[in-house]
C-alpha positions, 0 to 999 in steps of 0.5 A, a space after each residue: 219777075 222783079 230783078 233785084 241785085 243781092 243785098 251784098 251788092 248794095 251793101 258793098 256799094 254803100 260801104 264804098 261810098 261811106 268809106 270814101 266820104 269818111 276819108 274825104 271828111 277826115 282829110 278836110 278835118 285834118 287840114 282845118 284842125 291844123 290851121 285853127 290851132 296854131 299848128 298843134 294838130 294833136 287835138 284837131 286830128 281826134 276831133 276830125 275823126 269824130 266829125 268824119 263819123 257823123 258826116 257820111 250819112 248826109 254825104 251819101 244822101 246827097 250823092 243818092 239824090 244827085 238827080 230828081 228821082 223817086 224816094 225809097 228803095 229801088 226794085 232793081 239796080 243797073 250799073 252804068 259803065 262798071 269797071 270803065 266798060 261801055 255797058 249796062 250791067 245787067 243789060 236786060 232787066 225785067 220788073 213789074 209795073 210801078 217798079 223803080 229802077 236805079 242806074 248807078 254810074 260806076 264810071 263817068 262819061 255816060 248817061 242813060 236815055 230812054 228818049 226817042 229823039 236821042 238815038 234811033 235804038 231807043 224804043 218805048 211802049 205806046 203811051 210811055 213817057 221818055 226818061 233820061 239821066 239828064 234834063 229832058 224838059 224844054 225844047 233845047 235838050 242836050 242828049 250828050 249831057 254826061 253823069 259823073 261816077 258815083 251819081 245815081 238816076 232813078 226812074 219808075 216804070 208805069 207803062 207795061 212793055 219793052 223799053 230800049 235805052 242807051 248811053 247816047 255817046 256810046 250807043 254805036 259801041 253797043 251800050 244799049 239796055 232793055 227793060 221789060 215791064 210786066 
């Protein structure tokens, strides 16, 4: 069975990201408009609003691609540190072989690691490739590299079996999740 978040969940998240982008773009446009027109911000404010409405789409795309991940809609979504907590929500997820799971960092200071060298609680099915929200290429891997709030990480699960992953700095506090791939 494929675990998916309801469309409302994604819509609220996209709304929040877009709203934040509009506010930031609007603030940037206001400060830029006032300095460029000699202090008369009347027209600058109106132009900033027009610019802000066209800005959110690229901003949302940049956030969604903060790490190199598969494109397209995720088959399941897992919140990382919702409300500043030390947990994955849900902490148990079931997906089908070839499904993509998106990890959404709702608070910063966390990571996602399905790399056996990162923590003793990590386990992968035989033949499965390690995964992590940080760079695991090369010999000198920093397993405590952290993600910022608002970033995402996606991984496509090709090998069937049970995966146990962790947030490396918070695994001792129970920040451990499981994904079963059928």
